[in-house]
A tleap script that builds the chain and sets N, CA, C and O, in Angstrom:
source leaprc.protein.ff14SB
mol = sequence {
  NMET ILE LYS VAL HIE ARG LEU ASN GLY GLU
  LEU PHE LEU LEU ASN SER ASP MET ILE GLU
  THR ILE ASP THR THR PRO ASP THR VAL VAL
  ARG LEU LEU ASN GLY HIE ARG TYR LEU VAL
  ARG GLU GLU MET GLN GLU VAL TYR ASP LYS
  ILE VAL GLU PHE ARG ARG SER ALA GLY TYR
  ALA CYS ILE VAL ALA ASN SER ALA GLY GLU
  SER ARG GLY PRO GLU ASP CPHE
}
set mol.1.N position { -128.597 83.099 -88.193 }
set mol.1.CA position { -128.058 81.833 -88.894 }
set mol.1.C position { -128.662 80.606 -88.131 }
set mol.1.O position { -128.649 80.502 -86.905 }
set mol.2.N position { -129.173 79.722 -88.965 }
set mol.2.CA position { -129.626 78.455 -88.469 }
set mol.2.C position { -128.830 77.268 -88.859 }
set mol.2.O position { -128.282 77.298 -89.961 }
set mol.3.N position { -128.700 76.272 -88.134 }
set mol.3.CA position { -128.014 74.998 -88.340 }
set mol.3.C position { -128.840 74.073 -89.124 }
set mol.3.O position { -129.926 73.721 -88.664 }
set mol.4.N position { -128.430 73.642 -90.268 }
set mol.4.CA position { -129.073 72.650 -91.090 }
set mol.4.C position { -128.137 71.709 -91.684 }
set mol.4.O position { -126.937 71.982 -91.721 }
set mol.5.N position { -128.651 70.496 -92.204 }
set mol.5.CA position { -127.708 69.465 -92.764 }
set mol.5.C position { -127.864 69.278 -94.236 }
set mol.5.O position { -128.990 69.228 -94.733 }
set mol.6.N position { -126.852 69.181 -94.907 }
set mol.6.CA position { -126.938 68.735 -96.389 }
set mol.6.C position { -127.407 67.211 -96.367 }
set mol.6.O position { -127.320 66.505 -95.363 }
set mol.7.N position { -127.879 66.818 -97.511 }
set mol.7.CA position { -128.315 65.436 -97.668 }
set mol.7.C position { -127.236 64.408 -97.313 }
set mol.7.O position { -127.600 63.285 -96.963 }
set mol.8.N position { -125.886 64.724 -97.381 }
set mol.8.CA position { -124.857 63.920 -97.047 }
set mol.8.C position { -124.593 63.974 -95.628 }
set mol.8.O position { -123.677 63.286 -95.176 }
set mol.9.N position { -125.312 64.737 -94.842 }
set mol.9.CA position { -125.160 64.806 -93.386 }
set mol.9.C position { -124.174 65.948 -92.936 }
set mol.9.O position { -124.004 66.139 -91.732 }
set mol.10.N position { -123.589 66.632 -93.779 }
set mol.10.CA position { -122.724 67.764 -93.408 }
set mol.10.C position { -123.466 68.972 -92.951 }
set mol.10.O position { -124.336 69.545 -93.606 }
set mol.11.N position { -123.012 69.333 -91.679 }
set mol.11.CA position { -123.715 70.507 -91.018 }
set mol.11.C position { -123.199 71.787 -91.587 }
set mol.11.O position { -122.007 71.979 -91.830 }
set mol.12.N position { -124.210 72.704 -91.800 }
set mol.12.CA position { -123.690 74.082 -92.216 }
set mol.12.C position { -124.657 75.121 -91.678 }
set mol.12.O position { -125.755 74.738 -91.271 }
set mol.13.N position { -124.352 76.328 -91.647 }
set mol.13.CA position { -125.138 77.433 -91.256 }
set mol.13.C position { -125.748 78.121 -92.407 }
set mol.13.O position { -125.105 78.289 -93.444 }
set mol.14.N position { -126.974 78.530 -92.266 }
set mol.14.CA position { -127.775 79.159 -93.319 }
set mol.14.C position { -128.237 80.517 -92.791 }
set mol.14.O position { -128.725 80.627 -91.666 }
set mol.15.N position { -128.089 81.454 -93.545 }
set mol.15.CA position { -128.610 82.893 -93.129 }
set mol.15.C position { -130.127 82.893 -93.387 }
set mol.15.O position { -130.559 82.918 -94.539 }
set mol.16.N position { -130.908 82.865 -92.345 }
set mol.16.CA position { -132.353 82.767 -92.491 }
set mol.16.C position { -132.965 83.983 -93.034 }
set mol.16.O position { -134.107 83.962 -93.495 }
set mol.17.N position { -132.211 85.096 -92.995 }
set mol.17.CA position { -132.698 86.364 -93.463 }
set mol.17.C position { -132.766 86.327 -95.068 }
set mol.17.O position { -133.507 87.064 -95.718 }
set mol.18.N position { -131.951 85.431 -95.588 }
set mol.18.CA position { -131.909 85.393 -97.094 }
set mol.18.C position { -132.893 84.366 -97.680 }
set mol.18.O position { -132.959 84.238 -98.903 }
set mol.19.N position { -133.667 83.622 -96.851 }
set mol.19.CA position { -134.570 82.614 -97.368 }
set mol.19.C position { -135.741 83.290 -98.046 }
set mol.19.O position { -136.431 84.148 -97.495 }
set mol.20.N position { -135.922 82.838 -99.303 }
set mol.20.CA position { -137.156 83.320 -100.039 }
set mol.20.C position { -138.249 82.258 -100.056 }
set mol.20.O position { -139.419 82.583 -99.854 }
set mol.21.N position { -137.889 80.972 -100.296 }
set mol.21.CA position { -138.876 79.904 -100.230 }
set mol.21.C position { -138.340 78.652 -99.598 }
set mol.21.O position { -137.124 78.469 -99.529 }
set mol.22.N position { -139.247 77.747 -99.114 }
set mol.22.CA position { -138.840 76.492 -98.713 }
set mol.22.C position { -139.932 75.575 -99.367 }
set mol.22.O position { -141.135 75.813 -99.257 }
set mol.23.N position { -139.458 74.592 -100.001 }
set mol.23.CA position { -140.390 73.594 -100.773 }
set mol.23.C position { -139.972 72.193 -100.281 }
set mol.23.O position { -138.899 71.926 -99.739 }
set mol.24.N position { -140.967 71.348 -100.547 }
set mol.24.CA position { -140.689 69.884 -100.315 }
set mol.24.C position { -141.077 69.160 -101.575 }
set mol.24.O position { -142.224 69.192 -102.022 }
set mol.25.N position { -140.004 68.455 -102.175 }
set mol.25.CA position { -140.259 67.886 -103.560 }
set mol.25.C position { -139.711 66.481 -103.805 }
set mol.25.O position { -139.290 66.274 -104.944 }
set mol.26.N position { -139.650 65.520 -102.953 }
set mol.26.CA position { -139.923 65.322 -101.572 }
set mol.26.C position { -138.836 65.872 -100.673 }
set mol.26.O position { -139.066 66.121 -99.490 }
set mol.27.N position { -137.604 66.069 -101.255 }
set mol.27.CA position { -136.527 66.574 -100.333 }
set mol.27.C position { -136.834 68.111 -100.079 }
set mol.27.O position { -137.426 68.795 -100.914 }
set mol.28.N position { -136.393 68.590 -98.885 }
set mol.28.CA position { -136.543 69.952 -98.560 }
set mol.28.C position { -135.677 70.859 -99.362 }
set mol.28.O position { -134.462 70.660 -99.332 }
set mol.29.N position { -136.174 71.854 -100.093 }
set mol.29.CA position { -135.301 72.716 -100.828 }
set mol.29.C position { -135.487 74.083 -100.330 }
set mol.29.O position { -136.608 74.591 -100.318 }
set mol.30.N position { -134.451 74.700 -99.921 }
set mol.30.CA position { -134.379 76.066 -99.401 }
set mol.30.C position { -133.770 77.000 -100.512 }
set mol.30.O position { -132.616 76.826 -100.904 }
set mol.31.N position { -134.573 77.990 -101.003 }
set mol.31.CA position { -134.071 78.833 -101.996 }
set mol.31.C position { -133.824 80.183 -101.456 }
set mol.31.O position { -134.681 80.714 -100.751 }
set mol.32.N position { -132.721 80.771 -101.733 }
set mol.32.CA position { -132.314 82.074 -101.075 }
set mol.32.C position { -132.617 83.124 -102.106 }
set mol.32.O position { -132.777 82.823 -103.289 }
set mol.33.N position { -132.699 84.395 -101.644 }
set mol.33.CA position { -132.908 85.606 -102.487 }
set mol.33.C position { -131.909 85.829 -103.579 }
set mol.33.O position { -132.203 86.505 -104.564 }
set mol.34.N position { -130.736 85.275 -103.426 }
set mol.34.CA position { -129.661 85.407 -104.552 }
set mol.34.C position { -129.779 84.284 -105.500 }
set mol.34.O position { -128.953 84.222 -106.411 }
set mol.35.N position { -130.754 83.337 -105.397 }
set mol.35.CA position { -130.993 82.370 -106.347 }
set mol.35.C position { -130.293 81.033 -105.885 }
set mol.35.O position { -130.567 80.014 -106.520 }
set mol.36.N position { -129.546 80.971 -104.990 }
set mol.36.CA position { -128.953 79.714 -104.573 }
set mol.36.C position { -129.906 78.797 -103.940 }
set mol.36.O position { -130.751 79.240 -103.161 }
set mol.37.N position { -129.825 77.510 -104.230 }
set mol.37.CA position { -130.700 76.599 -103.629 }
set mol.37.C position { -129.881 75.469 -102.954 }
set mol.37.O position { -128.811 75.024 -103.369 }
set mol.38.N position { -130.600 75.050 -101.772 }
set mol.38.CA position { -129.893 74.029 -100.971 }
set mol.38.C position { -130.912 72.942 -100.642 }
set mol.38.O position { -132.047 73.199 -100.242 }
set mol.39.N position { -130.438 71.715 -100.834 }
set mol.39.CA position { -131.202 70.589 -100.327 }
set mol.39.C position { -130.820 70.218 -99.020 }
set mol.39.O position { -129.641 69.983 -98.755 }
set mol.40.N position { -131.773 70.143 -98.135 }
set mol.40.CA position { -131.340 69.874 -96.619 }
set mol.40.C position { -132.160 68.653 -96.158 }
set mol.40.O position { -133.190 68.318 -96.743 }
set mol.41.N position { -131.667 67.999 -95.085 }
set mol.41.CA position { -132.215 66.882 -94.465 }
set mol.41.C position { -133.519 67.159 -93.683 }
set mol.41.O position { -134.460 66.366 -93.653 }
set mol.42.N position { -133.493 68.370 -93.046 }
set mol.42.CA position { -134.603 68.705 -92.293 }
set mol.42.C position { -135.905 68.941 -93.007 }
set mol.42.O position { -135.944 69.474 -94.116 }
set mol.43.N position { -137.006 68.522 -92.331 }
set mol.43.CA position { -138.292 68.740 -93.013 }
set mol.43.C position { -138.599 70.264 -92.957 }
set mol.43.O position { -138.041 71.009 -92.151 }
set mol.44.N position { -139.485 70.663 -93.829 }
set mol.44.CA position { -139.877 72.083 -94.030 }
set mol.44.C position { -140.242 72.643 -92.694 }
set mol.44.O position { -139.758 73.714 -92.328 }
set mol.45.N position { -141.129 71.920 -91.898 }
set mol.45.CA position { -141.556 72.511 -90.517 }
set mol.45.C position { -140.443 72.659 -89.598 }
set mol.45.O position { -140.418 73.603 -88.808 }
set mol.46.N position { -139.527 71.794 -89.646 }
set mol.46.CA position { -138.322 71.861 -88.812 }
set mol.46.C position { -137.475 73.083 -89.153 }
set mol.46.O position { -137.039 73.810 -88.261 }
set mol.47.N position { -137.247 73.305 -90.432 }
set mol.47.CA position { -136.531 74.530 -90.776 }
set mol.47.C position { -137.292 75.837 -90.358 }
set mol.47.O position { -136.713 76.796 -89.847 }
set mol.48.N position { -138.507 75.799 -90.594 }
set mol.48.CA position { -139.468 76.907 -90.107 }
set mol.48.C position { -139.225 77.139 -88.590 }
set mol.48.O position { -138.923 78.253 -88.165 }
set mol.49.N position { -139.355 76.143 -87.853 }
set mol.49.CA position { -139.226 76.175 -86.396 }
set mol.49.C position { -137.841 76.739 -85.991 }
set mol.49.O position { -137.706 77.527 -85.056 }
set mol.50.N position { -136.897 76.318 -86.698 }
set mol.50.CA position { -135.549 76.845 -86.405 }
set mol.50.C position { -135.424 78.321 -86.627 }
set mol.50.O position { -134.805 79.050 -85.852 }
set mol.51.N position { -136.074 78.770 -87.788 }
set mol.51.CA position { -136.077 80.165 -88.053 }
set mol.51.C position { -136.776 81.032 -87.053 }
set mol.51.O position { -136.297 82.103 -86.678 }
set mol.52.N position { -137.948 80.539 -86.615 }
set mol.52.CA position { -138.712 81.196 -85.575 }
set mol.52.C position { -137.861 81.243 -84.221 }
set mol.52.O position { -137.737 82.304 -83.610 }
set mol.53.N position { -137.322 80.139 -83.806 }
set mol.53.CA position { -136.526 80.103 -82.581 }
set mol.53.C position { -135.332 81.145 -82.672 }
set mol.53.O position { -135.107 81.987 -81.802 }
set mol.54.N position { -134.653 80.994 -83.745 }
set mol.54.CA position { -133.506 81.944 -83.947 }
set mol.54.C position { -133.953 83.371 -83.795 }
set mol.54.O position { -133.331 84.148 -83.069 }
set mol.55.N position { -135.082 83.746 -84.508 }
set mol.55.CA position { -135.476 85.160 -84.477 }
set mol.55.C position { -136.071 85.532 -83.102 }
set mol.55.O position { -136.040 86.710 -82.746 }
set mol.56.N position { -136.589 84.621 -82.346 }
set mol.56.CA position { -137.061 85.006 -80.899 }
set mol.56.C position { -135.752 85.186 -80.061 }
set mol.56.O position { -135.618 86.141 -79.296 }
set mol.57.N position { -134.911 84.347 -80.214 }
set mol.57.CA position { -133.589 84.414 -79.462 }
set mol.57.C position { -132.675 85.656 -79.787 }
set mol.57.O position { -131.964 86.200 -78.942 }
set mol.58.N position { -132.764 86.013 -81.000 }
set mol.58.CA position { -131.940 87.168 -81.446 }
set mol.58.C position { -132.693 88.495 -81.220 }
set mol.58.O position { -132.085 89.536 -81.470 }
set mol.59.N position { -133.885 88.549 -80.796 }
set mol.59.CA position { -134.575 89.717 -80.511 }
set mol.59.C position { -135.263 90.432 -81.696 }
set mol.59.O position { -135.514 91.636 -81.747 }
set mol.60.N position { -135.534 89.488 -82.657 }
set mol.60.CA position { -136.245 90.089 -83.845 }
set mol.60.C position { -137.518 90.552 -83.592 }
set mol.60.O position { -137.919 91.561 -84.172 }
set mol.61.N position { -138.346 89.836 -82.649 }
set mol.61.CA position { -139.569 90.361 -82.340 }
set mol.61.C position { -139.705 91.744 -81.802 }
set mol.61.O position { -140.631 92.502 -82.089 }
set mol.62.N position { -138.662 92.033 -80.957 }
set mol.62.CA position { -138.645 93.528 -80.412 }
set mol.62.C position { -138.392 94.470 -81.569 }
set mol.62.O position { -138.987 95.547 -81.615 }
set mol.63.N position { -137.569 94.122 -82.467 }
set mol.63.CA position { -137.269 95.011 -83.679 }
set mol.63.C position { -138.471 95.373 -84.418 }
set mol.63.O position { -138.753 96.531 -84.725 }
set mol.64.N position { -139.267 94.204 -84.732 }
set mol.64.CA position { -140.468 94.388 -85.542 }
set mol.64.C position { -141.489 95.073 -84.689 }
set mol.64.O position { -142.167 95.952 -85.219 }
set mol.65.N position { -141.666 94.793 -83.513 }
set mol.65.CA position { -142.706 95.478 -82.656 }
set mol.65.C position { -142.375 96.961 -82.525 }
set mol.65.O position { -143.257 97.814 -82.615 }
set mol.66.N position { -141.013 97.277 -82.297 }
set mol.66.CA position { -140.594 98.713 -82.076 }
set mol.66.C position { -140.753 99.464 -83.373 }
set mol.66.O position { -141.148 100.630 -83.344 }
set mol.67.N position { -140.456 98.837 -84.555 }
set mol.67.CA position { -140.647 99.547 -85.827 }
set mol.67.C position { -142.053 99.884 -86.118 }
set mol.67.O position { -142.298 100.836 -86.858 }
set mol.68.N position { -143.069 99.122 -85.552 }
set mol.68.CA position { -144.477 99.373 -85.758 }
set mol.68.C position { -144.991 100.273 -84.625 }
set mol.68.O position { -146.201 100.456 -84.500 }
set mol.69.N position { -144.108 100.833 -83.805 }
set mol.69.CA position { -144.523 101.815 -82.752 }
set mol.69.C position { -145.054 101.140 -81.446 }
set mol.69.O position { -145.685 101.813 -80.631 }
set mol.70.N position { -144.815 99.879 -81.252 }
set mol.70.CA position { -145.375 99.080 -80.225 }
set mol.70.C position { -144.315 98.947 -79.235 }
set mol.70.O position { -143.143 99.066 -79.592 }
set mol.71.N position { -144.629 98.705 -77.996 }
set mol.71.CA position { -143.517 98.507 -76.991 }
set mol.71.C position { -143.817 97.220 -76.305 }
set mol.71.O position { -144.441 97.170 -75.245 }
set mol.72.N position { -143.292 96.041 -77.022 }
set mol.72.CA position { -143.498 94.739 -76.437 }
set mol.72.C position { -142.245 94.063 -76.531 }
set mol.72.O position { -141.386 94.407 -77.343 }
set mol.73.N position { -142.090 93.002 -75.637 }
set mol.73.CA position { -140.850 92.292 -75.577 }
set mol.73.C position { -141.015 90.932 -76.365 }
set mol.73.O position { -142.084 90.652 -76.907 }
set mol.74.N position { -139.947 90.123 -76.407 }
set mol.74.CA position { -140.126 88.808 -77.090 }
set mol.74.C position { -141.070 87.896 -76.435 }
set mol.74.O position { -141.690 87.074 -77.110 }
set mol.75.N position { -141.222 87.987 -75.150 }
set mol.75.CA position { -142.182 87.057 -74.406 }
set mol.75.C position { -143.584 87.296 -74.905 }
set mol.75.O position { -144.411 86.404 -74.718 }
set mol.76.N position { -143.946 88.425 -75.532 }
set mol.76.CA position { -145.242 88.618 -76.048 }
set mol.76.C position { -145.517 87.943 -77.384 }
set mol.76.O position { -146.613 88.098 -77.923 }
set mol.77.N position { -144.566 87.204 -77.934 }
set mol.77.CA position { -144.765 86.694 -79.272 }
set mol.77.C position { -144.764 85.176 -79.234 }
set mol.77.O position { -144.920 84.533 -80.272 }
savepdb mol mol.pdb
quit
């Protein structure tokens, strides 16, 4: 889950595993796999950075590396 803000400033958590696309139109629009769309205050790059940081901190890199038969830790990514 990543922390993002609605356009009105309200903070909410977004399940980054459900994100299908992120567009800028000029507002940042996050579309989920279930079809829901959210307009957020954060820029596209900021949302991307939050996803990467969350996945690193949650050990996603280890899961991906191990599923590929590799033995690497998060510090290798």
